[in-house]
Every structure is written in structure tokens, then in C-alpha cells.
C-alpha positions as CSV (number, residue, x, y, z in Angstrom):
1,M,0.0,0.2,0.1
2,G,1.7,3.4,-1.4
3,T,2.0,6.3,0.7
4,I,2.4,8.4,-2.5
5,S,-1.2,10.4,-2.9
6,E,-2.7,12.5,-5.8
7,G,-1.8,16.7,-5.0
8,S,-4.3,17.7,-2.5
9,G,-3.6,21.6,-4.3
10,G,-3.7,22.2,-7.7
11,G,-4.7,25.8,-9.0
12,K,-7.8,27.6,-9.9
13,P,-10.0,25.2,-11.8
14,Q,-11.0,26.2,-14.8
15,R,-13.8,27.2,-16.0
16,R,-15.4,25.7,-19.3
17,T,-17.9,26.0,-21.5
18,C,-18.9,23.0,-23.7
19,S,-16.9,22.6,-26.6
20,C,-14.8,19.9,-28.8
21,T,-11.4,20.3,-29.3
22,K,-8.4,18.3,-29.0
23,Q,-7.9,20.3,-26.1
24,D,-11.1,18.7,-24.2
25,F,-10.0,15.3,-25.0
26,L,-6.6,14.9,-24.9
27,P,-5.0,18.1,-22.9
28,E,-2.5,16.4,-21.5
29,E,1.5,17.1,-22.1
30,S,2.0,13.0,-23.6
31,F,-0.3,13.4,-26.3
32,Q,0.7,16.9,-27.3
33,S,3.2,15.6,-29.8
34,W,4.2,12.2,-31.3
35,A,7.3,12.4,-29.7
36,N,5.5,13.1,-26.1
37,Y,3.5,10.1,-26.8
38,G,6.8,7.7,-27.7
39,K,8.6,8.8,-24.4
40,A,5.1,8.1,-22.7
41,L,4.8,4.9,-24.3
42,K,9.0,4.1,-23.1
43,E,7.7,5.2,-19.7
44,T,4.7,2.7,-19.5
45,G,6.5,0.4,-16.7
46,M,7.4,3.5,-14.6
47,R,3.7,5.1,-14.8
48,L,2.1,2.3,-14.1
49,K,4.1,1.1,-10.9
50,D,3.3,4.9,-9.8
51,R,-0.4,4.6,-10.6
52,V,-0.6,1.3,-8.8
53,M,1.0,3.1,-5.6
54,S,-0.8,6.2,-5.4
55,R,-3.8,6.9,-3.6
56,S,-5.9,9.6,-3.7
57,L,-6.9,11.7,-0.6
58,D,-10.5,12.1,0.8
59,K,-9.6,16.0,0.6
60,S,-8.6,16.0,-3.1
61,E,-11.9,14.3,-4.0
62,L,-13.9,16.4,-2.4
63,T,-12.3,19.7,-3.6
64,E,-9.8,19.7,-6.4
65,I,-10.9,16.3,-8.5
66,R,-14.3,17.7,-8.1
67,A,-13.7,21.5,-9.0
68,R,-12.4,19.8,-12.6
69,S,-16.1,19.8,-13.7
70,G,-15.9,23.1,-13.6
71,H,-19.6,24.0,-12.4
72,E,-20.7,23.0,-9.6
73,M,-23.8,20.2,-8.8
74,K,-27.0,21.7,-7.4
75,K,-27.0,20.3,-3.2
76,N,-31.3,20.0,-3.4
77,L,-31.9,16.6,-2.5
78,T,-33.3,14.8,0.8
79,W,-33.2,11.8,2.7
80,W,-36.7,11.3,0.6
81,D,-35.5,11.9,-2.5
82,I,-32.6,9.1,-2.0
83,I,-35.0,6.5,-0.3
84,W,-37.3,6.7,-3.7
85,F,-34.3,6.7,-5.6
86,G,-33.2,3.5,-4.2
87,I,-36.6,1.9,-4.6
88,G,-37.0,3.6,-8.1
89,A,-33.4,2.5,-9.1
90,V,-33.9,-1.1,-8.4
91,I,-37.4,-2.6,-8.7
92,G,-37.8,-2.8,-12.1
93,A,-36.7,-5.5,-14.8
94,G,-35.3,-8.0,-12.8
95,I,-38.3,-9.0,-10.6
96,F,-40.9,-8.4,-13.4
97,V,-38.7,-10.7,-15.7
98,L,-36.0,-12.9,-14.3
99,T,-38.3,-14.0,-11.5
100,G,-40.0,-15.7,-14.1
101,Q,-36.8,-16.8,-16.1
102,E,-35.1,-18.7,-12.9
103,A,-38.1,-20.0,-11.6
104,R,-38.8,-22.1,-14.5
105,D,-35.4,-23.2,-15.3
106,D,-33.1,-22.8,-12.5
107,A,-34.5,-22.7,-8.8
108,G,-38.4,-23.9,-9.1
109,P,-39.9,-22.4,-6.0
110,A,-37.0,-22.0,-4.4
111,V,-36.2,-18.4,-6.3
112,I,-37.7,-17.2,-3.1
113,L,-34.4,-17.9,-1.4
114,S,-32.5,-16.9,-4.2
115,Y,-34.4,-13.5,-3.7
116,V,-33.1,-13.6,-0.3
117,V,-29.9,-14.7,-0.6
118,S,-29.1,-11.9,-3.4
119,G,-31.0,-9.3,-0.8
120,V,-28.5,-10.3,1.8
121,S,-25.4,-10.3,-0.3
122,A,-26.9,-6.4,-1.2
123,M,-27.4,-5.3,1.8
124,L,-24.2,-6.1,2.7
125,S,-22.7,-4.0,-0.1
126,V,-25.4,-1.5,0.9
127,F,-23.7,-0.8,4.3
128,C,-20.3,-0.7,3.1
129,Y,-21.1,2.0,0.2
130,T,-22.7,4.1,2.7
131,E,-20.2,4.7,4.9
132,F,-18.0,5.8,2.1
133,A,-21.3,7.8,0.7
134,V,-21.2,9.9,3.8
135,E,-17.5,10.6,4.2
136,I,-16.8,10.9,0.5
137,P,-19.6,12.6,-1.2
138,V,-18.7,12.8,-5.0
139,A,-20.6,11.7,-7.5
140,G,-17.7,8.7,-8.3
141,G,-18.8,6.4,-6.3
142,S,-17.6,3.6,-5.7
143,F,-14.9,4.9,-8.0
144,A,-13.6,7.5,-6.2
145,Y,-13.9,5.2,-3.0
146,L,-11.4,2.8,-4.4
147,R,-9.1,5.4,-6.1
148,V,-8.7,7.1,-2.0
149,E,-8.5,3.3,-0.7
150,L,-7.2,0.9,-3.7
151,G,-5.1,3.0,-5.8
152,D,-5.5,4.8,-9.2
153,F,-5.3,1.0,-11.1
154,V,-7.8,-0.6,-9.0
155,A,-10.2,2.0,-9.3
156,F,-10.0,2.0,-13.3
157,I,-10.3,-2.0,-13.5
158,A,-13.9,-1.2,-11.3
159,A,-14.9,1.7,-13.0
160,G,-14.5,0.0,-16.6
161,N,-16.7,-2.2,-14.8
162,I,-18.7,0.1,-13.3
163,L,-19.3,1.6,-16.6
164,L,-20.1,-2.0,-18.3
165,E,-22.8,-2.8,-15.5
166,Y,-24.6,0.8,-16.0
167,V,-25.0,0.2,-20.0
168,I,-25.6,-3.6,-19.6
169,G,-27.8,-2.9,-17.1
170,G,-29.6,0.1,-19.1
171,A,-29.5,-2.4,-22.1
172,A,-31.3,-5.1,-20.1
173,V,-34.2,-3.0,-18.3
174,S,-35.0,-1.1,-22.2
175,R,-35.7,-4.2,-24.0
176,S,-37.5,-6.0,-21.1
177,W,-39.8,-2.4,-21.4
178,T,-40.5,-3.8,-25.3
179,S,-41.7,-7.0,-23.5
180,Y,-44.0,-6.0,-21.1
181,F,-45.1,-2.9,-23.7
182,A,-45.8,-6.1,-25.9
183,T,-47.8,-7.5,-23.9
184,L,-49.9,-4.6,-22.8
185,L,-51.0,-4.5,-26.7
186,N,-51.8,-8.6,-26.4
187,H,-48.5,-9.3,-28.3
188,H,-45.8,-11.7,-28.4
189,P,-42.4,-9.5,-27.3
190,N,-40.8,-10.6,-30.6
191,D,-43.8,-9.0,-32.6
192,F,-42.4,-5.2,-32.1
193,R,-38.7,-6.5,-32.5
194,I,-36.8,-7.0,-35.9
195,H,-35.4,-10.4,-36.8
196,A,-32.1,-10.2,-38.3
197,T,-31.7,-13.7,-40.2
198,S,-27.9,-13.2,-40.7
199,L,-26.5,-12.2,-37.0
200,D,-25.8,-14.5,-34.3
201,P,-29.2,-15.9,-32.6
202,D,-28.5,-14.4,-29.7
203,Y,-28.0,-10.7,-31.3
204,S,-31.2,-10.9,-34.0
205,H,-33.6,-10.0,-32.8
206,L,-33.2,-6.1,-33.0
207,D,-35.1,-3.7,-31.0
208,P,-35.8,0.1,-31.8
209,I,-38.2,0.5,-29.1
210,A,-35.7,0.0,-26.7
211,V,-34.1,2.6,-28.6
212,V,-36.5,5.2,-28.6
213,V,-37.1,4.9,-24.8
214,I,-33.5,5.1,-24.0
215,A,-33.5,8.7,-26.0
216,L,-36.3,10.1,-24.0
217,I,-34.7,9.0,-20.7
218,C,-32.0,10.8,-21.5
219,V,-33.7,14.3,-22.3
220,A,-35.5,13.6,-18.9
221,A,-31.8,13.2,-17.4
222,V,-30.0,16.1,-18.3
223,L,-32.6,18.7,-18.6
224,S,-32.8,18.3,-14.0
225,T,-31.5,15.8,-11.4
226,K,-34.7,17.4,-9.2
227,A,-37.4,17.2,-11.4
228,T,-36.1,13.8,-12.3
229,S,-36.4,12.6,-8.5
230,R,-39.8,14.5,-8.7
231,F,-41.1,12.3,-11.4
232,N,-39.0,9.1,-10.1
233,Y,-40.8,9.4,-6.3
234,V,-44.4,9.9,-7.1
235,A,-44.3,7.1,-10.0
236,S,-42.4,5.0,-7.8
237,I,-45.4,5.5,-5.2
238,I,-47.8,4.4,-8.2
239,H,-45.3,1.3,-8.2
240,L,-45.4,0.0,-5.1
241,A,-49.3,0.6,-5.1
242,I,-49.4,-1.6,-8.1
243,I,-47.0,-4.2,-6.6
244,I,-49.4,-4.1,-3.4
245,F,-51.9,-5.3,-5.7
246,I,-50.4,-7.8,-7.2
247,I,-49.7,-9.6,-4.3
248,I,-53.2,-9.2,-2.7
249,A,-55.2,-9.9,-5.6
250,G,-52.2,-12.8,-6.9
251,L,-52.8,-14.5,-3.3
252,T,-56.5,-14.6,-3.8
253,H,-55.6,-17.4,-6.3
254,A,-53.1,-19.2,-4.4
255,N,-52.5,-23.5,-4.5
256,T,-49.8,-24.5,-1.9
257,K,-49.7,-26.8,-3.9
258,N,-47.3,-25.3,-6.5
259,L,-44.7,-25.4,-3.9
260,S,-44.8,-28.8,-3.2
261,D,-41.3,-29.6,-5.0
262,F,-39.7,-27.0,-3.5
263,A,-36.2,-26.7,-5.0
264,P,-36.7,-29.4,-7.9
265,F,-33.0,-28.4,-8.6
266,G,-31.6,-28.4,-5.5
267,V,-29.1,-26.1,-3.9
268,R,-26.7,-25.9,-6.7
269,G,-30.6,-24.0,-8.8
270,L,-31.2,-22.0,-5.7
271,F,-27.7,-20.4,-5.8
272,S,-27.3,-20.2,-9.3
273,A,-30.5,-18.1,-9.5
274,S,-29.3,-16.2,-6.7
275,A,-26.4,-15.2,-8.8
276,V,-28.7,-14.2,-11.5
277,L,-31.1,-12.7,-10.1
278,F,-28.4,-10.3,-8.0
279,F,-29.6,-8.1,-11.6
280,A,-32.6,-7.2,-9.8
281,Y,-30.7,-5.6,-6.5
282,V,-28.7,-3.4,-8.8
283,G,-28.9,0.3,-8.9
284,F,-28.4,1.1,-5.2
285,D,-25.1,2.4,-6.2
286,A,-26.2,4.7,-8.7
287,V,-27.6,6.3,-5.5
288,S,-24.8,6.5,-4.3
289,T,-23.1,9.1,-6.8
290,M,-25.7,11.4,-5.8
291,A,-24.0,11.7,-2.4
292,E,-22.8,15.4,-4.3
293,E,-26.0,16.6,-4.6
294,T,-27.5,15.9,-1.5
295,R,-27.8,18.5,1.3
296,N,-26.8,16.6,4.7
297,P,-25.0,13.6,3.3
298,A,-24.5,11.9,7.0
299,K,-28.0,11.8,7.5
300,D,-29.7,11.5,3.9
301,I,-27.4,8.6,2.6
302,P,-28.0,6.2,5.7
303,L,-31.8,6.7,5.5
304,G,-31.8,6.5,1.8
305,L,-30.2,3.7,0.9
306,V,-30.4,1.1,3.9
307,G,-34.7,2.1,4.0
308,A,-35.1,1.6,0.0
309,M,-32.9,-1.8,0.4
310,T,-35.3,-3.3,2.9
311,V,-38.5,-2.1,0.8
312,T,-37.1,-3.5,-2.1
313,T,-36.0,-6.7,-0.3
314,V,-39.0,-7.6,1.2
315,C,-41.6,-6.5,-1.6
316,Y,-39.3,-9.1,-4.3
317,C,-39.7,-12.0,-1.8
318,L,-43.4,-11.4,-1.1
319,L,-43.6,-11.0,-5.5
320,A,-41.5,-14.4,-5.7
321,L,-44.1,-16.2,-3.3
322,T,-47.3,-15.1,-4.9
323,L,-45.7,-15.7,-8.5
324,C,-44.9,-19.3,-7.5
325,L,-48.5,-19.9,-5.6
326,M,-50.5,-18.5,-8.6
327,Q,-48.8,-21.2,-11.4
328,P,-46.9,-24.3,-11.2
329,Y,-43.2,-22.9,-11.7
330,A,-42.6,-25.2,-14.9
331,Q,-46.0,-23.3,-16.9
332,I,-44.4,-20.0,-15.7
333,D,-43.5,-17.5,-18.9
334,P,-39.8,-16.7,-19.2
335,D,-40.6,-13.1,-20.8
336,A,-44.2,-11.6,-18.7
337,P,-44.1,-14.3,-15.8
338,F,-46.8,-12.3,-13.7
339,S,-49.1,-11.1,-16.9
340,V,-49.2,-14.4,-18.1
341,A,-49.8,-16.0,-14.5
342,F,-53.1,-13.6,-14.4
343,E,-53.9,-14.2,-17.5
344,A,-53.6,-18.1,-16.4
345,V,-55.7,-18.0,-13.0
346,G,-58.8,-16.0,-14.9
347,M,-57.9,-12.6,-14.6
348,D,-56.9,-11.7,-17.7
349,W,-58.0,-7.8,-16.8
350,A,-55.3,-7.3,-14.4
351,K,-52.5,-8.1,-16.4
352,Y,-53.1,-5.0,-18.0
353,I,-52.5,-3.5,-14.7
354,V,-49.5,-5.5,-14.2
355,A,-48.1,-4.6,-17.3
356,F,-48.5,-0.8,-16.4
357,G,-46.8,-1.5,-13.1
358,A,-43.9,-3.1,-14.9
359,L,-43.4,-0.5,-17.6
360,K,-43.7,2.1,-14.6
361,G,-40.6,0.5,-12.8
362,M,-38.4,0.1,-15.5
363,T,-38.7,3.7,-16.6
364,T,-38.2,4.8,-12.9
365,V,-34.7,2.5,-13.1
366,L,-33.8,3.9,-16.5
367,L,-34.1,7.4,-15.2
368,V,-31.9,7.0,-12.1
369,S,-29.7,4.7,-13.8
370,A,-28.7,7.2,-16.4
371,V,-28.5,10.1,-13.5
372,G,-26.4,7.8,-11.7
373,Q,-24.3,6.6,-15.1
374,A,-23.6,9.6,-16.2
375,R,-22.4,10.6,-12.5
376,Y,-19.8,8.1,-12.3
377,L,-18.4,8.8,-16.0
378,T,-18.0,12.1,-14.9
379,H,-15.9,11.7,-12.0
380,I,-13.7,9.2,-13.9
381,A,-13.2,12.1,-16.2
382,R,-12.4,14.3,-13.7
383,T,-9.0,12.5,-13.3
384,H,-8.6,12.3,-17.0
385,M,-8.8,8.6,-17.4
386,V,-11.5,9.1,-20.1
387,P,-11.7,12.6,-21.6
388,P,-11.9,15.7,-19.7
389,W,-14.7,16.5,-22.3
390,L,-16.9,14.1,-20.8
391,A,-16.3,15.6,-16.8
392,E,-18.2,19.0,-17.8
393,V,-21.6,20.0,-16.1
394,H,-23.4,22.3,-18.1
395,P,-24.0,26.2,-16.1
396,T,-28.0,26.0,-16.2
397,T,-28.6,22.7,-15.6
398,G,-25.9,21.4,-13.1
399,T,-26.0,18.1,-15.1
400,P,-23.3,15.9,-16.7
401,I,-24.4,16.5,-20.4
402,N,-21.7,15.2,-21.7
403,A,-21.3,12.5,-20.1
404,T,-25.5,11.7,-19.8
405,V,-25.4,11.4,-24.3
406,V,-22.6,9.6,-24.7
407,M,-23.2,7.1,-21.6
408,L,-27.2,6.3,-23.3
409,V,-25.8,6.1,-26.8
410,A,-23.8,3.0,-25.7
411,T,-26.8,1.8,-23.7
412,A,-29.0,2.3,-26.6
413,I,-26.0,0.4,-29.5
414,I,-26.1,-2.9,-26.7
415,A,-30.1,-2.6,-26.8
416,F,-31.2,-2.8,-29.9
417,F,-28.9,-5.9,-30.9
418,T,-28.5,-8.3,-27.0
419,N,-30.9,-10.8,-25.7
420,L,-31.5,-10.5,-22.1
421,N,-30.2,-13.9,-20.8
422,I,-26.9,-13.2,-22.0
423,L,-27.1,-9.2,-20.6
424,S,-28.1,-10.5,-17.4
425,N,-25.8,-13.0,-16.6
426,L,-22.5,-10.4,-17.7
427,L,-23.9,-7.5,-16.0
428,S,-23.9,-9.8,-12.5
429,I,-20.4,-10.8,-13.2
430,S,-19.7,-6.9,-13.1
431,T,-21.5,-5.5,-10.1
432,L,-20.2,-8.7,-7.5
433,F,-17.1,-7.8,-8.6
434,I,-16.9,-4.3,-7.4
435,F,-18.8,-4.4,-4.4
436,M,-16.3,-7.4,-3.6
437,L,-13.9,-4.8,-4.3
438,V,-15.6,-2.7,-2.4
439,A,-15.9,-4.6,0.9
440,V,-11.6,-5.1,0.7
441,A,-11.4,-0.8,0.3
442,L,-13.8,-0.9,3.7
443,L,-11.0,-2.8,5.5
444,V,-8.2,-1.3,3.8
445,R,-10.0,2.1,5.0
446,R,-10.7,0.7,8.6
447,Y,-7.5,-0.7,9.1
448,Y,-4.8,1.4,7.2
449,V,-4.0,5.2,7.3
450,S,-0.5,5.9,6.0
451,G,1.6,7.4,8.3
452,E,0.1,5.8,11.4
453,T,-0.2,2.1,10.7
454,T,2.8,0.6,11.7
455,D,4.5,-1.9,8.5
456,T,3.6,-4.9,11.0
457,N,-0.2,-4.1,11.1
458,R,-0.4,-3.3,7.8
459,N,1.2,-6.7,6.9
460,K,-1.1,-8.5,9.1
461,L,-3.6,-6.4,7.5
462,L,-2.6,-7.9,3.7
463,G,-2.4,-11.3,5.5
464,A,-5.7,-11.4,6.8
465,I,-7.4,-9.9,3.7
466,V,-5.4,-12.5,1.3
467,L,-6.4,-15.5,2.9
468,I,-9.9,-14.1,3.1
469,L,-9.5,-13.6,-0.3
470,A,-8.3,-16.9,-1.1
471,S,-10.9,-19.2,1.5
472,S,-13.5,-17.3,-0.4
473,I,-12.1,-17.7,-3.7
474,A,-11.6,-21.8,-3.1
475,T,-14.8,-22.0,-1.7
476,A,-16.6,-20.5,-4.8
477,A,-14.2,-22.5,-7.5
478,Y,-14.9,-26.4,-5.3
479,W,-18.5,-25.1,-5.8
480,A,-18.1,-24.1,-9.0
481,A,-16.2,-27.5,-9.9
482,G,-19.3,-29.9,-8.2
483,G,-17.7,-30.5,-4.9
484,K,-19.7,-32.6,-2.8
485,G,-18.0,-33.2,0.1
486,W,-18.4,-31.3,3.1
487,V,-14.7,-31.7,4.1
488,G,-13.7,-28.9,1.1
489,Y,-16.3,-26.5,2.6
490,V,-15.4,-26.9,6.6
491,V,-11.8,-26.3,6.0
492,T,-12.2,-22.9,3.6
493,V,-14.6,-22.1,6.2
494,V,-12.4,-22.2,8.8
495,V,-9.7,-20.3,6.7
496,W,-12.1,-17.5,6.1
497,F,-13.4,-17.4,9.7
498,G,-10.2,-17.8,11.2
499,A,-8.4,-15.0,9.3
500,T,-11.5,-12.7,9.8
501,G,-11.0,-13.3,13.4
502,F,-7.6,-13.0,13.2
503,L,-8.3,-9.0,11.8
504,W,-10.7,-8.4,14.5
505,W,-8.2,-9.5,17.5
506,A,-4.9,-8.7,16.4
507,V,-4.9,-5.6,14.4
508,P,-5.9,-2.4,15.7
509,Q,-8.3,-0.4,13.9
510,A,-6.3,3.2,12.1
511,R,-9.5,5.1,11.6
512,A,-12.8,5.6,13.4
513,P,-16.3,7.1,10.8
514,Q,-16.9,10.1,11.8
515,T,-20.6,10.1,10.9
516,W,-22.1,7.3,10.8
517,G,-19.9,3.8,10.2
518,V,-20.4,0.0,9.0
519,P,-21.4,-2.2,11.9
520,L,-19.6,-5.3,13.0
521,V,-16.4,-4.3,11.4
522,P,-14.4,-6.7,10.1
523,W,-17.3,-9.0,9.9
524,L,-19.9,-7.8,7.8
525,P,-17.2,-6.4,5.2
526,S,-15.6,-9.7,5.4
527,A,-19.1,-11.8,4.5
528,S,-19.7,-9.4,1.6
529,I,-16.4,-10.7,0.0
530,A,-17.3,-14.2,1.0
531,I,-20.9,-13.8,-0.5
532,N,-19.9,-12.2,-3.9
533,I,-17.2,-14.2,-5.0
534,F,-19.5,-17.4,-3.9
535,L,-22.4,-16.0,-5.9
536,L,-19.6,-15.3,-9.1
537,G,-18.8,-19.1,-8.6
538,S,-22.2,-19.5,-9.6
539,I,-22.5,-17.9,-13.2
540,D,-21.7,-19.9,-16.6
541,G,-18.5,-19.6,-18.6
542,P,-19.1,-18.3,-20.8
543,S,-20.0,-14.7,-19.0
544,F,-17.0,-14.9,-17.4
545,V,-15.2,-15.0,-21.1
546,R,-17.6,-11.9,-22.4
547,F,-16.1,-10.3,-18.8
548,G,-12.7,-11.3,-19.5
549,V,-12.5,-9.9,-23.3
550,W,-13.9,-6.6,-21.7
551,T,-11.3,-6.7,-19.5
552,V,-8.6,-6.9,-22.0
553,L,-9.9,-4.3,-24.1
554,L,-9.9,-2.2,-20.7
555,L,-6.3,-2.5,-20.3
556,I,-5.3,-2.0,-23.8
557,Y,-7.4,1.2,-23.4
558,Y,-5.5,1.6,-19.6
559,F,-2.0,1.4,-21.5
560,L,-2.5,3.4,-24.3
561,F,-3.9,6.7,-22.9
562,G,-5.8,6.5,-19.7
563,L,-2.6,5.7,-17.7
564,H,-0.4,8.4,-18.9
565,A,-3.7,11.3,-18.8
566,S,-3.9,10.0,-15.5
567,Y,-0.5,10.8,-14.5
568,D,0.5,13.2,-16.5
569,T,-2.9,14.9,-14.4
570,A,-1.4,13.7,-11.2
571,K,2.0,15.3,-11.3
572,A,0.5,18.7,-12.9
573,S,-1.8,18.9,-9.7
574,A,1.2,17.4,-7.1
575,A,3.3,20.5,-8.9
576,D,0.4,23.1,-8.6
577,G,0.4,22.0,-5.3
578,A,3.7,22.3,-4.3
579,G,4.0,25.9,-5.3
580,V,1.3,27.1,-3.1
């Protein structure tokens, strides 16, 4: 863990207007000439070492880095806005589409427990996110947290997956929007898609409606965050009312015999479904990016995030139970499960309410996602890992227009081509990977402070984290390989328990949270690491191949551009700070 930090000084921020010149995209010294670029490439090894070892400072993220956007985002959100943003961000395509897919193909009625497992994992991550969001309330979310605790290089790899998460998530939800819209009009989802027979089957059903929906969301997202919030919580209240209707009306047609074969695919099916259904909880991390726009982060963020996740988990479990009581799991429709279930029990009229509710939910998910992903990209651009043009905040709307448009164009392209099953698996990998890193970063934050923690305690911390990660990976790998004997699990769990206990007993905490902190440290973040990695072990192999390809592309971009741009920016910032 290096002690080199990005300068906390840095002269006066530039006040930019929206433009589109070379200086907006590649203003750093390394890109001013081909000779400079050649020299930069020759120094790649040295620069990589510097960026791997460098850690940002809380103060830098809150002042200097944030000032690079030229204009401040407006602080007009309260805990009420945050809690409804959280509900609006999460309850959408996951519950209304993936529940049917996973109940029929992977878990059966045990999909209810799958939601509990993924909900516990999500809640553990919510706690970790909340402590960071309270103490570092900036638009960068987990990217900023990882820059502070694990350094620039790890933060960039996470950033690439954060962006992938949002693009894929938005694409998946927008394609699901088309499915429920078709149901509302008594059509099959593919009736509104263009079948391109020359393309691979997984990419051949082109979805123009999804593109139109994303375009409309883009317009709304760039106009006003507060107006978006008002629309979101009104829409979310209506959405919750529809969810209550679905539960009550559905339970009037409950048949407990449908639960008799509760786990037809066994424990493996239950956890396999949990890994995919984690998609249904994705979105709350977008809310953490709004910390920069909250009036009182210490109060608003904990109430908003924890409250939203509690409501969401309860709703998911009740909806899954209702669906499984209405229909035998083998008869559940994978595209529009709730609408078809009401049709099957003779309540044809109710399917229109369900479809309308699903569309409402997916619209708010897309809207909150659009707001969150643009803020992630804005903060990444502030560090110059991507072009600083994307960091600009419009002086009138107080929103990052450039970042919003770029992210949603990428989302529209993916949504146009790619089927939902591919998107949901790949999204779960990226999300679980990021949540695991945030939990590791929280342990580092609590137990390591540069210049204060002794070398002995630092080495103990490193050893404990390595053992926690190794035991968690071993458990997941043994599970993925089909291990059935209990001895292997006993060994890995004992190692995890011992490493976490050693950290709790033998290493003093170096930092206490100032306003709100995660309880039961190190046990809670260590458990978050373990469950996130375990769920990764339940995802199919082809999704990991796609994840690997994306990571390779990220590294190519980083070594050719991002590394040199961020290195130059950090050095210029440090030089300005030294001269103040």
C-alpha cells in the first residue's frame, strides 16, 4: 500500500464552456506531440508502478477533483429523494422478468430463497457503500472510494466494469420494457422486434422500441436532477401501489400445492438463480453517486440507501412467493411471468395493470440509472482516465450533459442487438466484482492510514485480506467444480473465519468513521467479500469469457491512453500544490 498521493493542491479550476476540441479530449502533455507520446509509451512501466502505488485523498476527491467539472452540481436532494431514488433504481426488470426465467429454469419455487440470498448480499454491500458515501460524498461513487483506498489502477479496472454494469443494465431493462409493452398490447415481445436472420441468434432480434425509450430517458436526465427526483418518487409510489395490488390479487388465487416441489433443481439451482437475480438489486450503487447533490450526506445517505434496500427486499420476496403460488413453476412464462400468471387464473384484466406497473418500474429504473451512470463517468473524467470533455457540468442545468449522452448512446446500441439472458449474466459478474472490491476497500480504510499504521499492522492486514480472498475464491471454485464433499467447505470456511477473527483480534483499527459507520467490522465486510465471490462461482462460463474480453479491452485502452493521461494530470496537480 503506497503512501504516494495525488496532490491536494492544484491551482484554480478552469471554467469551461461546452466545446469539442483536441484540448477537451487529450489536453495532457503526453499527447501534445508524437514525440511526447513515444516517450510516454517508453515510460509505461514506471508510470504503471506510480499509478498502482498512488492513492488519492479524501480532501482531493472532495475539492480539487470535483472542481475540474467547472461548475458545481446543485445540492437539492434529501433523504426522501434518496429513498425513492433507491426504490426507483432497483425495482424493475429484475423482478418482473428474471423471476419467471429463474423459477422455471433454475430454482423452481425456491426462487424465493434465491431472492433472500441475493438480498442479503446486496444489503451487506449497501452498508459498505453507505460509509464511503457519507465520508466521501462525490459523484464518483465506488470509483472514488477505490481510488482513495486501493489506488488508481484498481479504481480504473473497477471503473470500466462500473460503466459496463450501467450500459448492460440499461440495455437489459429497456429490452424488458419492450416485452411488457408488447404484453400490454396483447402481442408477443418479438412481434415488436426486427428479426435479422443473418446475425447470431443471441443478437438477431433488433429492438427499436428500446432505443426510443432510452432516447426519451436521456432528454429527461439532462434537464434537471431535482425534477427527475420528483417524477421518480411519484412514479415509484404508484409502482409500489401496483406491487401491493399484485400481491393481494395474486394471493387470492394461491395454490399451496404449487410449492410442494419446492427446490426441484436442488441447492445448486437456488444459488445459480441467486447469482442471476442479483441483477434485480443492481441500481442502489447509482444512488451513492448522488451524494454530491445531497444537502446532508451524513443523514440522507444512510436513511435513503438502507431504507430503500429494506423495502425492495421485502417486496421481491413477497412477489416471488405470489408468482410461485399462482402457477406451477414449469408453466411460468419467462418473458412476462406476472401478466401471463394472471391470465392463467382467469384475471385477464389484471394483466394490463401488471404490465403497466412493470413499465412504470422499468422507466424509473432507466431514469435513475441514467442519472447515476453519467455521474460515474463525470468523476472518472475528472481524473482524466477518460477524456475531460466528459467531466463538464452544464452551468444552467447543473447536470453532466456530455457524459449522459455518451453513456446512453452506448446503452442504446447494446439494447438494440443483445438478448436479455446474455445481458443479465454479464451484468451480475461486473456488479459482484465491484461490490467485492468496495468491501475490501472498506477493510483497508478502517485498518490502514498512511503514515500512522505500523509496518507490522499493515502486513497483518495484508495477510488477513489475502486469506479472506483466497478462502472465498477456494469455496467458490470448489462449488463451481461440482464439489459435493463437506470436508472441502469446512476447510475453506474455517480459513475464512480464522482470517477474519485474526483481523478483528490482532489488528487495531486505524480510523473510526466520523458520522456513520458499518457495524461489526471486520465481520460484515468480510462476509460481503465471501458471499459476492461465492455467487460469482454460480455464473456460467461463457459470461466469464465475455467478462475477460472486456477486461482485456480495458487494459489496452489504459496502457495506451488512460495511464498516461492520469499520470500527467496527477503530476501537474502535485506540482501546483507544491507551488501554493
